[in-house]
C-alpha positions in Angstrom: 99.5 96.0 132.3 102.2 95.4 129.7 103.8 92.6 131.6 100.7 90.4 130.9 100.7 91.1 127.2 102.0 88.6 124.6 103.5 89.5 121.2 104.6 87.4 118.3 107.2 88.8 115.8 107.9 86.8 112.6 111.3 87.1 111.0 112.6 88.2 114.4 116.2 86.9 114.0 117.6 90.0 112.3 116.9 93.4 110.8 113.6 95.1 111.4 112.0 92.1 113.1 114.8 91.8 115.6 114.8 95.5 116.4 111.1 95.6 116.9 111.0 92.4 119.0 113.8 93.8 121.3 111.8 97.1 121.6 108.8 95.1 122.8 111.0 93.1 125.3 112.4 96.3 126.7 108.8 97.7 127.1 107.8 94.7 129.3 106.1 92.4 126.7 106.5 88.7 126.6 107.7 88.1 123.1 107.8 85.1 120.8 110.7 85.4 118.4 109.8 83.3 115.3 112.0 82.6 112.3 113.7 79.8 110.3 116.9 79.5 112.4 116.5 79.0 116.1 120.2 79.8 116.8 119.7 83.3 115.3 116.5 83.8 117.3 118.3 82.8 120.5 121.1 85.2 119.7 118.5 88.0 119.2 116.9 87.2 122.5 120.2 87.3 124.3 120.7 90.8 123.1 117.7 91.8 125.3 119.9 91.5 128.4 117.9 91.6 131.6 114.7 91.4 129.5 115.8 88.2 127.8 113.9 85.8 130.1 110.6 87.1 128.6 111.7 86.1 125.1 110.9 82.7 123.6 112.4 81.4 120.3 110.2 79.2 118.1 111.4 77.9 114.8 108.9 78.6 112.0 108.8 78.7 108.2 105.8 80.9 107.4 105.5 79.4 103.9 104.2 76.2 105.5 100.7 76.5 106.8 100.9 73.5 109.0 104.1 74.8 110.7 102.4 78.2 111.2 99.4 76.4 112.8 101.8 74.6 115.1 103.4 77.9 116.1 100.1 79.3 117.2 99.2 76.1 119.0 102.3 76.5 121.0 101.4 80.2 121.8 97.9 79.2 122.8 99.2 76.4 125.1 102.0 78.4 126.7 100.4 81.8 127.1 96.7 81.3 126.5 96.4 84.5 124.4 98.1 86.8 121.9 97.8 90.5 122.1 100.1 91.5 119.2 101.2 90.0 115.9 103.9 91.8 113.9 103.7 90.1 110.5 107.2 90.9 109.5 108.8 87.8 107.8 109.5 88.4 104.1 111.9 88.3 101.2 113.1 90.9 98.7 112.8 88.3 96.0 114.7 88.0 92.7 115.5 91.0 90.7 114.3 90.4 87.1 112.3 91.7 84.2 108.8 90.1 84.0 109.6 87.8 81.2 112.9 86.7 82.8 111.4 85.9 86.3 111.6 82.2 87.0 108.3 80.9 88.1 110.0 79.2 91.1 111.3 82.6 92.2 107.9 84.1 91.7 106.2 81.4 93.8 108.8 81.7 96.6 108.2 85.4 96.9 104.4 85.0 96.9 104.6 82.1 99.4 106.7 84.1 101.8 105.4 87.6 101.5 101.7 87.0 100.8 100.7 83.5 101.8 102.9 83.5 104.9 101.5 86.8 106.0 98.0 85.5 105.5 98.6 82.2 107.3 99.9 84.1 110.4 97.1 86.7 110.2 94.5 84.0 109.9 95.8 82.1 112.9 96.2 85.3 115.0 92.6 86.4 114.0 91.2 83.1 115.3 93.1 83.3 118.6 92.2 87.0 119.2 88.6 86.3 118.4 88.3 83.4 120.8 90.4 84.7 123.8 89.1 86.6 126.8 89.5 89.5 127.0 88.8 89.4 123.3 90.8 91.3 120.6 94.3 92.4 119.8 96.5 94.2 117.3 98.0 93.0 114.0 100.7 95.0 112.3 101.7 94.0 108.8 105.1 95.0 107.4 104.3 96.5 104.0 106.9 98.6 102.2 107.0 101.8 100.2 107.0 99.3 97.4 103.4 98.8 98.3 103.0 102.2 96.7 105.8 102.7 94.2 107.9 99.8 92.8 111.6 99.7 92.1 112.9 98.5 88.7 113.0 94.7 88.2 111.0 94.1 91.3 107.7 92.7 90.0 107.4 89.8 92.5 108.2 91.9 95.5 106.1 94.9 94.4 103.1 92.7 93.6 103.2 91.0 97.0 103.6 94.2 98.9 100.6 95.8 97.0 98.7 92.7 98.0 99.6 93.2 101.7 97.8 96.6 101.5 94.6 94.8 100.4 95.1 92.2 103.1 95.4 95.0 105.7 92.3 96.8 104.6 90.2 93.7 104.4 91.4 92.4 107.8 90.9 95.8 109.4 87.3 95.8 108.2 86.7 92.2 109.4 88.4 92.8 112.7 86.0 95.6 113.8 83.3 93.5 115.4 86.0 91.6 117.4 88.2 94.4 118.7 91.0 93.4 116.4 92.9 96.4 115.1 94.9 95.7 111.9 97.4 98.2 110.5 100.4 98.4 108.2 103.8 100.0 108.5 105.5 100.9 105.2 109.2 101.3 105.6 111.7 102.9 103.3 115.5 102.5 103.5 116.1 101.5 107.1 119.7 100.5 107.8 119.9 96.7 108.0 121.6 93.7 106.4 119.0 93.8 103.6 119.7 97.4 102.7 123.5 97.3 102.8 123.7 97.4 99.0 122.0 100.8 99.0 125.1 102.5 100.2 126.9 101.1 97.1 124.2 102.0 94.6 120.8 100.6 93.5 118.9 100.8 90.2 116.8 104.0 89.6 113.8 104.5 87.4 115.8 106.5 84.9 118.2 103.5 84.4 121.0 104.9 86.5 122.4 103.4 89.7 122.9 105.6 92.7 123.5 105.3 96.4 120.5 106.1 98.5 120.3 107.7 102.0 119.4 105.3 104.9 117.8 106.0 108.3 118.7 104.4 111.5 116.7 101.3 112.5 115.7 103.1 115.7 113.4 105.4 113.6 111.5 102.2 112.6 111.3 100.7 116.1 110.1 104.0 117.6 107.4 104.4 114.9 106.4 100.7 115.4 106.1 101.2 119.2 103.9 104.3 118.7 101.5 102.1 116.8 101.7 99.3 119.4 101.1 101.6 122.4 97.7 102.8 121.1 94.6 101.5 122.9 92.6 99.0 120.8 90.0 101.8 120.4 92.5 103.5 118.1 94.3 102.2 115.0 96.9 103.5 112.6 95.7 101.9 109.4 98.8 102.9 107.4 102.1 104.5 108.6 105.0 105.4 106.3 108.5 105.9 107.8 111.4 106.5 105.5 114.8 108.1 105.1 114.1 111.9 104.6 116.2 112.3 101.5 115.5 109.0 99.7 114.1 109.3 96.2 110.4 108.4 96.8 108.1 111.4 96.8 107.7 113.0 93.4 109.4 111.6 90.4 112.5 109.9 91.8 
């Protein structure tokens, strides 16, 4: 059954997106690797080894709605359907106090993390609603910052809180159409984006401390547990984090 299923992963060239896209490939899915740099996407697909022929690289900047529409037009033409969207593309944004945040940096974070996620969700929703068999699954990449912010992260925290609202609303709207929408909130997975955590990151008390990291495989295994559920079941929110990271409680 899995061999006939089609998945799209945005931001699939590196980090969490790459790891989850490769996990889908190894499980028999046809996977569209989408991202801004096609060379990076092709390199990620090659890492799939014998499963690589089921991977397709499509260049896409999620901040441009017409480009996103083109991406989904290619998926419709090539595969005729989409069974899974992992809405993963995002940016950590600029670290700044609210009054020192350049508006251009604010807009870039909103365009990438919120608008881009909505553009992809909207297009996936349309395709999943119209295809036969109808339905599919959408997983949004939130963050533990969707619950608790870090210092000087107002743009990132605001957009990730917004993703939670997007997930809830889309989950409700998807019910009549067999579209399951959920969110994975990830804390301190080892990747290029979190390399600085080993050196020290700002804490709520004003200090800077190194934070524990978890292996990326913990994320991909959690992600695949959500993916492998039947459409009659949905994980609305899932949090996976490094056990000893300062999150639960007061730091």
